[in-house]
MIZAVEX-993155 format. One record per residue (C-alpha): residue number from 1; residue in one letter; x, y, z. Coordinates in nm, 3 decimals. Example, Ala and Ser with C-alpha at 12.3 -4.5 7.8 and 13.67 -1.06 7.14 Angstrom:
> 1; A; 1.230; -0.450; 0.780;
> 2; S; 1.367; -0.106; 0.714;
//
This chain:
> 1; M; 14.343; 6.573; 5.125;
> 2; L; 14.316; 6.212; 4.950;
> 3; G; 13.938; 6.255; 5.046;
> 4; I; 13.873; 6.560; 4.866;
> 5; R; 14.059; 6.404; 4.572;
> 6; I; 13.855; 6.103; 4.565;
> 7; G; 13.534; 6.304; 4.561;
> 8; R; 13.632; 6.546; 4.315;
> 9; G; 13.715; 6.235; 4.096;
> 10; W; 13.398; 6.065; 4.116;
> 11; M; 13.190; 6.367; 4.115;
> 12; L; 13.381; 6.465; 3.784;
> 13; L; 13.302; 6.108; 3.643;
> 14; A; 12.952; 6.121; 3.776;
> 15; A; 12.905; 6.496; 3.591;
> 16; M; 13.033; 6.356; 3.277;
> 17; C; 12.771; 6.131; 3.273;
> 18; A; 12.497; 6.348; 3.415;
> 19; G; 12.484; 6.580; 3.159;
> 20; P; 12.223; 6.661; 2.852;
> 21; A; 12.418; 6.404; 2.626;
> 22; W; 12.403; 6.126; 2.875;
> 23; A; 12.046; 6.184; 2.963;
> 24; A; 11.883; 6.172; 2.580;
> 25; T; 12.143; 5.850; 2.507;
> 26; A; 11.935; 5.516; 2.505;
> 27; W; 12.120; 5.266; 2.685;
> 28; Q; 12.099; 4.898; 2.557;
> 29; E; 12.203; 4.572; 2.713;
> 30; A; 12.270; 4.254; 2.487;
> 31; R; 12.303; 3.892; 2.610;
> 32; T; 12.493; 3.640; 2.401;
> 33; D; 12.596; 3.312; 2.505;
> 34; H; 12.932; 3.476; 2.641;
> 35; F; 12.862; 3.827; 2.701;
> 36; I; 12.644; 4.076; 2.908;
> 37; V; 12.728; 4.414; 2.698;
> 38; Y; 12.593; 4.752; 2.823;
> 39; A; 12.664; 5.015; 2.590;
> 40; A; 12.500; 5.336; 2.448;
> 41; G; 12.324; 5.377; 2.107;
> 42; D; 12.038; 5.230; 1.922;
> 43; A; 11.946; 4.823; 1.945;
> 44; Q; 12.076; 4.753; 1.621;
> 45; S; 12.411; 4.895; 1.675;
> 46; V; 12.484; 4.720; 2.000;
> 47; R; 12.340; 4.394; 1.849;
> 48; D; 12.618; 4.438; 1.598;
> 49; Y; 12.876; 4.506; 1.906;
> 50; A; 12.779; 4.213; 2.058;
> 51; T; 12.770; 3.991; 1.763;
> 52; R; 13.124; 4.091; 1.714;
> 53; L; 13.231; 4.001; 2.011;
> 54; E; 13.039; 3.668; 2.005;
> 55; R; 13.193; 3.576; 1.678;
> 56; Y; 13.528; 3.641; 1.823;
> 57; D; 13.465; 3.407; 2.087;
> 58; K; 13.361; 3.141; 1.858;
> 59; G; 13.669; 3.209; 1.631;
> 60; L; 13.864; 3.161; 1.931;
> 61; H; 13.722; 2.833; 2.026;
> 62; V; 13.721; 2.698; 1.627;
> 63; F; 14.103; 2.830; 1.598;
> 64; R; 14.193; 2.658; 1.934;
> 65; G; 14.005; 2.329; 1.839;
> 66; L; 13.792; 2.392; 2.147;
> 67; E; 13.426; 2.330; 2.213;
> 68; S; 13.219; 2.613; 2.378;
> 69; R; 13.079; 2.520; 2.736;
> 70; P; 12.677; 2.525; 2.784;
> 71; S; 12.752; 2.657; 3.144;
> 72; D; 12.922; 2.992; 2.975;
> 73; H; 12.607; 3.126; 2.938;
> 74; A; 12.523; 3.151; 3.330;
> 75; N; 12.887; 3.282; 3.376;
> 76; P; 12.920; 3.551; 3.119;
> 77; V; 13.170; 3.823; 3.078;
> 78; I; 13.002; 4.190; 3.105;
> 79; V; 13.130; 4.438; 2.909;
> 80; F; 13.085; 4.801; 2.996;
> 81; V; 13.105; 5.020; 2.714;
> 82; V; 13.197; 5.387; 2.851;
> 83; P; 13.197; 5.670; 2.710;
> 84; N; 13.543; 5.764; 2.645;
> 85; V; 13.942; 5.682; 2.752;
> 86; D; 13.926; 5.938; 3.026;
> 87; T; 13.606; 5.737; 3.171;
> 88; V; 13.816; 5.421; 3.150;
> 89; Q; 14.160; 5.553; 3.318;
> 90; R; 13.926; 5.702; 3.597;
> 91; L; 13.770; 5.388; 3.686;
> 92; C; 14.082; 5.218; 3.667;
> 93; A; 14.251; 5.473; 3.936;
> 94; G; 13.955; 5.416; 4.130;
> 95; G; 13.911; 5.789; 4.194;
> 96; R; 14.255; 5.771; 4.304;
> 97; K; 14.578; 5.894; 4.147;
> 98; K; 14.704; 5.531; 4.068;
> 99; T; 15.031; 5.476; 3.867;
> 100; G; 15.011; 5.357; 3.519;
> 101; C; 14.635; 5.432; 3.492;
> 102; G; 14.720; 5.753; 3.261;
> 103; E; 14.841; 5.457; 3.002;
> 104; V; 14.535; 5.241; 3.057;
> 105; Y; 14.275; 5.221; 2.759;
> 106; G; 14.067; 4.942; 2.878;
> 107; F; 14.085; 4.659; 3.175;
> 108; Y; 13.956; 4.341; 3.265;
> 109; N; 13.860; 4.226; 3.625;
> 110; T; 13.810; 3.838; 3.701;
> 111; R; 13.518; 3.763; 3.923;
> 112; P; 13.342; 3.452; 4.025;
> 113; G; 13.055; 3.415; 3.766;
> 114; R; 13.083; 3.717; 3.599;
> 115; S; 13.389; 3.872; 3.499;
> 116; V; 13.369; 4.238; 3.390;
> 117; A; 13.561; 4.427; 3.117;
> 118; F; 13.598; 4.818; 3.045;
> 119; T; 13.646; 4.948; 2.738;
> 120; P; 13.544; 5.286; 2.536;
> 121; R; 13.315; 5.280; 2.230;
> 122; R; 13.642; 5.444; 2.030;
> 123; S; 13.988; 5.495; 2.066;
> 124; G; 14.299; 5.491; 1.875;
> 125; E; 14.185; 5.529; 1.494;
> 126; G; 14.512; 5.533; 1.357;
> 127; K; 14.696; 5.238; 1.169;
> 128; Y; 14.988; 5.256; 1.476;
> 129; D; 14.714; 5.302; 1.723;
> 130; L; 14.596; 5.079; 1.999;
> 131; N; 14.228; 5.088; 1.942;
> 132; A; 13.938; 4.991; 2.151;
> 133; Q; 13.875; 4.678; 2.002;
> 134; T; 14.244; 4.502; 2.016;
> 135; V; 14.225; 4.631; 2.373;
> 136; L; 13.909; 4.454; 2.436;
> 137; F; 14.014; 4.164; 2.260;
> 138; H; 14.375; 4.125; 2.439;
> 139; E; 14.184; 4.119; 2.765;
> 140; Y; 13.915; 3.868; 2.678;
> 141; A; 14.203; 3.650; 2.540;
> 142; H; 14.376; 3.651; 2.886;
> 143; H; 14.010; 3.554; 2.995;
> 144; F; 13.966; 3.247; 2.758;
> 145; M; 14.309; 3.156; 2.820;
> 146; F; 14.260; 3.089; 3.216;
> 147; A; 13.922; 2.956; 3.146;
> 148; N; 14.032; 2.699; 2.949;
> 149; Y; 14.398; 2.624; 2.969;
> 150; S; 14.542; 2.487; 3.313;
> 151; G; 14.947; 2.540; 3.335;
> 152; A; 15.220; 2.804; 3.408;
> 153; Y; 15.270; 3.015; 3.136;
> 154; P; 15.552; 3.255; 3.136;
> 155; A; 15.507; 3.633; 3.093;
> 156; W; 15.604; 3.658; 2.709;
> 157; F; 15.365; 3.375; 2.596;
> 158; T; 15.061; 3.521; 2.835;
> 159; E; 15.112; 3.873; 2.676;
> 160; G; 15.233; 3.719; 2.331;
> 161; F; 14.885; 3.492; 2.332;
> 162; A; 14.674; 3.791; 2.409;
> 163; E; 14.852; 4.036; 2.151;
> 164; F; 14.854; 3.760; 1.873;
> 165; N; 14.439; 3.714; 1.945;
> 166; G; 14.366; 4.070; 2.005;
> 167; T; 14.414; 4.184; 1.622;
> 168; A; 14.181; 3.952; 1.501;
> 169; R; 14.019; 4.084; 1.188;
> 170; F; 13.653; 4.053; 1.085;
> 171; E; 13.600; 3.986; 0.723;
> 172; K; 13.325; 4.145; 0.504;
> 173; D; 13.157; 3.842; 0.471;
> 174; G; 13.097; 3.799; 0.842;
> 175; G; 13.408; 3.570; 0.924;
> 176; I; 13.699; 3.633; 1.144;
> 177; G; 14.059; 3.607; 1.087;
> 178; F; 14.373; 3.559; 1.329;
> 179; G; 14.740; 3.655; 1.236;
> 180; I; 14.712; 4.040; 1.162;
> 181; P; 15.070; 4.213; 1.268;
> 182; A; 15.011; 4.419; 1.582;
> 183; M; 15.104; 4.727; 1.425;
> 184; H; 15.063; 4.903; 1.737;
> 185; R; 15.374; 4.754; 1.857;
> 186; A; 15.591; 4.854; 1.510;
> 187; Y; 15.776; 5.117; 1.651;
> 188; G; 15.913; 4.906; 1.962;
> 189; L; 15.972; 4.608; 1.733;
> 190; V; 16.192; 4.814; 1.480;
> 191; S; 16.343; 5.051; 1.676;
> 192; G; 16.616; 4.820; 1.865;
> 193; K; 16.609; 4.511; 2.116;
> 194; P; 16.582; 4.624; 2.486;
> 195; L; 16.537; 4.274; 2.570;
> 196; S; 16.752; 3.975; 2.425;
> 197; L; 16.532; 3.654; 2.346;
> 198; E; 16.720; 3.499; 2.660;
> 199; A; 16.605; 3.793; 2.888;
> 200; M; 16.244; 3.790; 2.755;
> 201; L; 16.224; 3.441; 2.792;
> 202; T; 16.281; 3.446; 3.159;
> 203; A; 16.142; 3.826; 3.227;
> 204; D; 15.956; 3.926; 3.517;
> 205; N; 15.699; 4.138; 3.381;
> 206; R; 15.718; 4.340; 3.715;
> 207; K; 16.069; 4.414; 3.693;
> 208; L; 16.083; 4.565; 3.335;
> 209; D; 16.111; 4.945; 3.227;
> 210; P; 15.839; 5.064; 3.002;
> 211; Q; 16.079; 5.015; 2.696;
> 212; Q; 16.116; 4.668; 2.805;
> 213; R; 15.790; 4.587; 2.865;
> 214; D; 15.684; 4.708; 2.548;
> 215; A; 15.903; 4.472; 2.378;
> 216; L; 15.802; 4.174; 2.596;
> 217; Y; 15.448; 4.256; 2.429;
> 218; G; 15.596; 4.295; 2.075;
> 219; R; 15.854; 4.003; 2.073;
> 220; G; 15.610; 3.784; 2.254;
> 221; W; 15.334; 3.847; 1.965;
> 222; L; 15.608; 3.824; 1.699;
> 223; L; 15.736; 3.464; 1.868;
> 224; T; 15.378; 3.353; 1.918;
> 225; H; 15.304; 3.441; 1.570;
> 226; Y; 15.644; 3.271; 1.449;
> 227; L; 15.555; 2.949; 1.664;
> 228; T; 15.194; 2.955; 1.515;
> 229; F; 15.236; 2.966; 1.176;
> 230; A; 15.577; 2.855; 1.063;
> 231; P; 15.580; 2.504; 0.948;
> 232; E; 15.930; 2.414; 1.067;
> 233; R; 15.850; 2.549; 1.405;
> 234; R; 15.551; 2.321; 1.421;
> 235; E; 15.439; 2.150; 1.763;
> 236; Q; 15.779; 2.344; 1.910;
> 237; L; 15.543; 2.578; 2.126;
> 238; S; 15.360; 2.309; 2.269;
> 239; R; 15.670; 2.093; 2.362;
> 240; Y; 15.823; 2.404; 2.516;
> 241; L; 15.505; 2.463; 2.758;
> 242; Q; 15.490; 2.101; 2.868;
> 243; A; 15.841; 2.080; 2.965;
> 244; L; 15.778; 2.401; 3.140;
> 245; N; 15.504; 2.252; 3.315;
> 246; G; 15.694; 1.970; 3.359;
> 247; G; 15.937; 2.122; 3.585;
> 248; K; 16.215; 2.226; 3.340;
> 249; P; 16.349; 2.556; 3.414;
> 250; S; 16.273; 2.850; 3.152;
> 251; L; 16.568; 2.851; 2.965;
> 252; D; 16.606; 2.475; 2.956;
> 253; A; 16.258; 2.410; 2.854;
> 254; A; 16.335; 2.646; 2.564;
> 255; R; 16.650; 2.497; 2.431;
> 256; S; 16.501; 2.132; 2.442;
> 257; A; 16.229; 2.226; 2.239;
> 258; F; 16.348; 2.545; 2.034;
> 259; G; 16.693; 2.441; 2.010;
> 260; D; 16.968; 2.691; 1.932;
> 261; L; 16.828; 2.991; 2.074;
> 262; K; 17.065; 3.229; 1.894;
> 263; Q; 16.940; 3.102; 1.564;
> 264; L; 16.554; 3.121; 1.690;
> 265; D; 16.638; 3.505; 1.764;
> 266; R; 16.826; 3.548; 1.421;
> 267; D; 16.492; 3.378; 1.271;
> 268; L; 16.248; 3.586; 1.437;
> 269; D; 16.429; 3.887; 1.298;
> 270; R; 16.414; 3.820; 0.943;
> 271; Y; 16.064; 3.685; 1.035;
> 272; L; 15.976; 4.045; 1.119;
> 273; M; 16.109; 4.166; 0.797;
> 274; K; 15.918; 3.961; 0.579;
> 275; S; 15.682; 4.129; 0.313;
> 276; Q; 15.387; 3.941; 0.419;
> 277; M; 15.287; 3.765; 0.709;
> 278; S; 15.060; 3.443; 0.765;
> 279; Y; 14.703; 3.511; 0.827;
> 280; L; 14.428; 3.250; 0.866;
> 281; P; 14.083; 3.352; 0.802;
> 282; L; 13.789; 3.160; 0.911;
> 283; R; 13.464; 3.108; 0.719;
> 284; P; 13.162; 3.268; 0.841;
> 285; A; 12.971; 2.901; 0.835;
> 286; S; 13.244; 2.760; 1.086;
> 287; L; 13.148; 3.041; 1.327;
> 288; P; 12.749; 2.980; 1.391;
> 289; I; 12.660; 3.158; 1.712;
> 290; G; 12.348; 3.173; 1.948;
> 291; P; 12.062; 3.413; 1.954;
> 292; I; 12.126; 3.779; 2.091;
> 293; A; 11.868; 3.916; 2.334;
> 294; V; 11.894; 4.330; 2.349;
> 295; R; 11.663; 4.541; 2.551;
> 296; T; 11.654; 4.911; 2.653;
> 297; L; 11.732; 5.002; 2.982;
> 298; G; 11.486; 5.197; 3.205;
> 299; P; 11.590; 5.543; 3.300;
> 300; G; 11.639; 5.456; 3.641;
> 301; E; 11.875; 5.144; 3.524;
> 302; A; 12.049; 5.387; 3.278;
> 303; A; 12.127; 5.640; 3.516;
> 304; M; 12.231; 5.425; 3.806;
> 305; L; 12.525; 5.288; 3.539;
> 306; P; 12.835; 5.514; 3.676;
> 307; V; 12.744; 5.370; 4.027;
> 308; V; 12.732; 4.996; 3.884;
> 309; W; 13.063; 5.065; 3.701;
> 310; R; 13.224; 5.159; 4.017;
> 311; S; 13.100; 4.898; 4.247;
> 312; K; 13.206; 4.637; 3.985;
> 313; R; 13.538; 4.773; 3.930;
> 314; G; 13.583; 4.750; 4.300;
> 315; V; 13.604; 4.998; 4.607;
> 316; D; 13.774; 5.075; 4.935;
> 317; K; 13.612; 5.212; 5.220;
> 318; A; 13.664; 5.582; 5.153;
> 319; E; 13.537; 5.498; 4.731;
> 320; A; 13.235; 5.326; 4.879;
> 321; A; 13.139; 5.636; 5.091;
> 322; Q; 13.156; 5.857; 4.804;
> 323; V; 12.950; 5.618; 4.564;
> 324; V; 12.672; 5.556; 4.817;
> 325; I; 12.592; 5.926; 4.825;
> 326; E; 12.552; 5.886; 4.446;
> 327; A; 12.362; 5.584; 4.448;
> 328; R; 12.114; 5.710; 4.705;
> 329; R; 12.041; 6.003; 4.498;
> 330; I; 11.983; 5.862; 4.163;
> 331; A; 11.758; 5.575; 4.331;
> 332; A; 11.542; 5.780; 4.535;
> 333; P; 11.239; 5.805; 4.235;
> 334; F; 11.310; 5.463; 4.131;
> 335; A; 11.181; 5.251; 4.448;
> 336; D; 11.024; 5.006; 4.250;
> 337; D; 11.303; 4.929; 4.004;
> 338; P; 11.473; 4.583; 4.066;
> 339; A; 11.785; 4.678; 3.914;
> 340; V; 11.801; 5.024; 4.056;
> 341; Q; 11.746; 4.865; 4.409;
> 342; G; 11.963; 4.598; 4.408;
> 343; A; 12.251; 4.837; 4.266;
> 344; L; 12.179; 5.061; 4.563;
> 345; A; 12.194; 4.724; 4.786;
> 346; E; 12.567; 4.681; 4.659;
> 347; A; 12.646; 5.013; 4.703;
> 348; E; 12.494; 5.022; 5.072;
> 349; Y; 12.656; 4.696; 5.150;
> 350; D; 13.027; 4.804; 5.032;
> 351; A; 12.962; 5.127; 5.253;
> 352; G; 12.888; 4.897; 5.580;
> 353; H; 12.511; 4.999; 5.580;
> 354; L; 12.356; 4.660; 5.652;
> 355; D; 12.020; 4.779; 5.739;
> 356; L; 11.969; 5.005; 5.444;
> 357; A; 12.133; 4.702; 5.222;
> 358; D; 11.853; 4.477; 5.339;
> 359; A; 11.586; 4.744; 5.282;
> 360; A; 11.696; 4.799; 4.931;
> 361; A; 11.764; 4.429; 4.847;
> 362; D; 11.386; 4.410; 4.976;
> 363; R; 11.236; 4.648; 4.755;
> 364; A; 11.441; 4.487; 4.471;
> 365; L; 11.268; 4.162; 4.549;
> 366; A; 10.939; 4.292; 4.614;
> 367; A; 10.952; 4.386; 4.195;
> 368; D; 11.132; 4.094; 4.101;
> 369; P; 11.165; 3.746; 4.337;
> 370; A; 11.404; 3.633; 4.120;
> 371; N; 11.662; 3.950; 4.105;
> 372; R; 11.990; 3.747; 4.130;
> 373; Q; 12.183; 4.028; 4.282;
> 374; A; 11.933; 4.113; 4.536;
> 375; L; 11.941; 3.734; 4.647;
> 376; L; 12.311; 3.730; 4.691;
> 377; Y; 12.317; 4.075; 4.887;
> 378; K; 12.047; 3.948; 5.132;
> 379; G; 12.281; 3.628; 5.205;
> 380; R; 12.586; 3.823; 5.218;
> 381; I; 12.404; 4.098; 5.483;
> 382; A; 12.314; 3.783; 5.676;
> 383; L; 12.625; 3.657; 5.708;
> 384; R; 12.810; 3.970; 5.819;
> 385; R; 12.578; 4.024; 6.059;
> 386; A; 12.592; 3.675; 6.172;
> 387; A; 12.993; 3.686; 6.200;
> 388; D; 12.985; 4.063; 6.362;
> 389; A; 12.771; 3.909; 6.612;
> 390; R; 12.989; 3.626; 6.637;
> 391; S; 12.626; 3.405; 6.652;
> 392; A; 12.725; 3.030; 6.743;
> 393; D; 12.354; 2.956; 6.641;
> 394; P; 12.327; 2.700; 6.349;
> 395; A; 12.004; 2.810; 6.242;
> 396; V; 12.130; 3.129; 6.188;
> 397; W; 12.398; 3.043; 5.945;
> 398; R; 12.138; 2.820; 5.792;
> 399; A; 11.914; 3.111; 5.726;
> 400; A; 12.185; 3.308; 5.567;
> 401; R; 12.288; 3.041; 5.330;
> 402; G; 11.935; 2.998; 5.248;
> 403; W; 11.957; 3.322; 5.009;
> 404; F; 12.276; 3.144; 4.820;
> 405; V; 12.046; 2.817; 4.767;
> 406; K; 11.772; 3.031; 4.633;
> 407; A; 11.977; 3.200; 4.393;
> 408; N; 12.157; 2.850; 4.282;
> 409; R; 11.808; 2.707; 4.207;
> 410; L; 11.767; 2.999; 3.962;
> 411; D; 12.048; 2.878; 3.749;
> 412; P; 12.243; 2.573; 3.878;
> 413; D; 12.530; 2.668; 3.684;
> 414; D; 12.593; 3.014; 3.814;
> 415; A; 12.955; 2.979; 3.985;
> 416; E; 12.887; 3.299; 4.250;
> 417; P; 12.594; 3.131; 4.461;
> 418; L; 12.839; 2.804; 4.482;
> 419; M; 13.139; 3.010; 4.591;
> 420; L; 12.911; 3.211; 4.855;
> 421; F; 12.765; 2.900; 5.018;
> 422; Y; 13.111; 2.734; 5.080;
> 423; D; 13.260; 3.065; 5.180;
> 424; S; 12.959; 3.072; 5.458;
> 425; F; 13.108; 2.783; 5.660;
> 426; H; 13.445; 2.930; 5.700;
> 427; A; 13.283; 3.243; 5.808;
> 428; A; 13.096; 3.054; 6.077;
> 429; G; 13.430; 2.892; 6.158;
> 430; A; 13.275; 2.543; 6.071;
> 431; K; 13.436; 2.277; 5.823;
> 432; P; 13.246; 2.337; 5.515;
> 433; T; 13.023; 1.975; 5.440;
> 434; D; 13.069; 1.751; 5.186;
> 435; N; 12.802; 1.905; 4.959;
> 436; A; 12.952; 2.235; 4.991;
> 437; V; 13.322; 2.139; 4.897;
> 438; I; 13.136; 1.954; 4.612;
> 439; G; 12.932; 2.289; 4.499;
> 440; L; 13.293; 2.482; 4.544;
> 441; L; 13.471; 2.211; 4.295;
> 442; Q; 13.177; 2.283; 4.080;
> 443; A; 13.193; 2.638; 4.091;
> 444; F; 13.565; 2.626; 3.966;
> 445; D; 13.491; 2.403; 3.693;
> 446; L; 13.238; 2.662; 3.568;
> 447; A; 13.445; 2.976; 3.630;
> 448; P; 13.837; 2.846; 3.647;
> 449; Q; 13.944; 3.240; 3.539;
> 450; D; 13.865; 3.339; 3.881;
> 451; E; 14.187; 3.368; 4.106;
> 452; G; 13.978; 3.338; 4.440;
> 453; L; 13.788; 3.010; 4.319;
> 454; R; 14.105; 2.853; 4.180;
> 455; F; 14.287; 2.905; 4.520;
> 456; R; 13.986; 2.758; 4.706;
> 457; A; 13.981; 2.466; 4.465;
> 458; A; 14.341; 2.390; 4.537;
> 459; T; 14.315; 2.427; 4.933;
> 460; E; 14.038; 2.149; 4.901;
> 461; Y; 14.255; 1.954; 4.645;
> 462; L; 14.535; 1.968; 4.973;
> 463; R; 14.272; 1.897; 5.222;
> 464; K; 14.205; 1.527; 5.044;
> 465; G; 14.569; 1.499; 4.992;
> 466; D; 14.559; 1.518; 4.594;
> 467; R; 14.866; 1.780; 4.595;
> 468; A; 14.929; 1.659; 4.238;
> 469; E; 14.600; 1.828; 4.134;
> 470; A; 14.656; 2.124; 4.394;
> 471; R; 15.002; 2.194; 4.231;
> 472; R; 14.838; 2.177; 3.891;
> 473; I; 14.552; 2.387; 3.959;
> 474; L; 14.774; 2.661; 4.174;
> 475; A; 15.063; 2.684; 3.873;
> 476; P; 14.879; 2.972; 3.675;
> 477; L; 14.850; 3.178; 3.983;
> 478; A; 15.194; 3.135; 4.114;
> 479; F; 15.340; 3.211; 3.777;
> 480; N; 15.082; 3.528; 3.681;
> 481; P; 15.312; 3.779; 3.533;
> 482; H; 15.157; 4.040; 3.724;
> 483; A; 15.147; 3.901; 4.051;
> 484; A; 15.429; 3.910; 4.346;
> 485; P; 15.683; 3.659; 4.299;
> 486; D; 15.623; 3.525; 4.678;
> 487; N; 15.223; 3.528; 4.599;
> 488; A; 15.008; 3.288; 4.806;
> 489; A; 15.008; 3.013; 4.553;
> 490; S; 15.396; 3.009; 4.471;
> 491; Q; 15.450; 2.987; 4.843;
> 492; L; 15.216; 2.667; 4.869;
> 493; I; 15.387; 2.519; 4.550;
> 494; A; 15.705; 2.554; 4.697;
> 495; L; 15.590; 2.347; 5.009;
> 496; I; 15.408; 2.096; 4.799;
> 497; D; 15.747; 2.054; 4.614;
> 498; K; 15.929; 2.005; 4.974;
> 499; G; 15.643; 1.757; 5.068;
> 500; D; 15.627; 1.941; 5.402;
> 501; A; 15.255; 1.823; 5.524;
> 502; K; 15.255; 2.024; 5.857;
> 503; A; 15.352; 2.342; 5.660;
> 504; I; 15.093; 2.301; 5.403;
> 505; D; 14.852; 2.243; 5.660;
> 506; A; 14.919; 2.533; 5.831;
> 507; R; 14.932; 2.744; 5.536;
> 508; I; 14.568; 2.643; 5.419;
> 509; D; 14.427; 2.674; 5.765;
> 510; A; 14.549; 2.995; 5.818;
> 511; A; 14.394; 3.113; 5.504;
> 512; P; 14.087; 2.911; 5.429;
> 513; D; 13.884; 3.166; 5.226;
> 514; A; 14.161; 3.343; 5.071;
> 515; A; 14.059; 3.590; 4.839;
> 516; D; 14.257; 3.535; 4.552;
> 517; G; 14.583; 3.348; 4.457;
> 518; T; 14.801; 3.636; 4.485;
//
């Protein structure tokens, strides 16, 4: 019964994207310094969309006093602008009936090198609605936080930061401003306080009911806005976060930074009722962005997009079996299209068909020897074959790693080949070489928002005996408001704090290639 539901769900998604309207729509790819956008429409409209995203990123950097990193160009966020909210929710659920996806209007997944975001073109056009731009900006603010800051952030601030930045507004002169009220949280803010301030400061996002969670987001936005703009509270937020990361319990850190919490709660209530709230506009001259390249996707690449969405969202065994059937059907007429064959290689690999995946990757490389996706999947296929055969031949493993070396030579700042090169040693049951470890740490520096890279880097610092650095790196994972309280990172931090060297070694040796810290 579950298999039938999965199949029907994906067949409906494919049908939604295979009718006359889909076939007649031109799809564009826009590449900026921080994003790769796939969206339907004419080239200018997609360029404008990508320009807004790039200006938003620039605005975040300027507002926070941070410099953009040139290497971000090699590790962009891929934004899929899908037809509608229903498509977003089906992708969220992965073809299954997944709790909570009926309320999702966009989502983001971290990945080494190239994280992905799914957003509808439009949603919620009313004043008090949660619109598509706000959701995408909220999710990208999470990406920005974890890419630029390393620390333990409580749930209220993690979401308050994203809500605050998510309401950024573009000005007619091309500028952007921060501080617009989160009108989509208005009802929850004025209809009562299901969470006291003290409860919010210590809240576990996973244990809240829907009304309390809405209050966490709304009051989190309000407190972030207040601490950002109120002159009398200047520097209190940074002192609070420093105290929290210094080991103080949440309420002790709050009292040391904010003073009387009941007074702060009353001040927040008054702040909410102000007729006007502070707003910081940034002039266009302060927001220079790089060139944006736009190209129209070929017919095969455009037709393959629904398959790409599902593959990038992530599939389990049952879903992979459904996706690959659709991938083969679409790819059949496009044997010489490297993008199509690369996507087919990924789908075949996910479904466990290594020979077919290898053949598709070969076709992609025959058409484009520098095809990144095909090079990485040639390496993955070779690794899985070697592992399945339990090969003890070093030459077999060197040949597999050679594909990642080729991908790295194409772009040394691409994080994923570096991570896969490192992982290949654990797959072989061997100790990573010094060069592999250096590559892993470089990959983490390039894509610190990726949970898997962060966890791997922390374990390597533990092997070096640098527990302080490992703890610092693990903190964002351990206190992730969406992770289980006893996640792997929090367990390691507990062992670090105890100074239990034997238990630390046993823990990291038991999961040397942990996919993530949760």
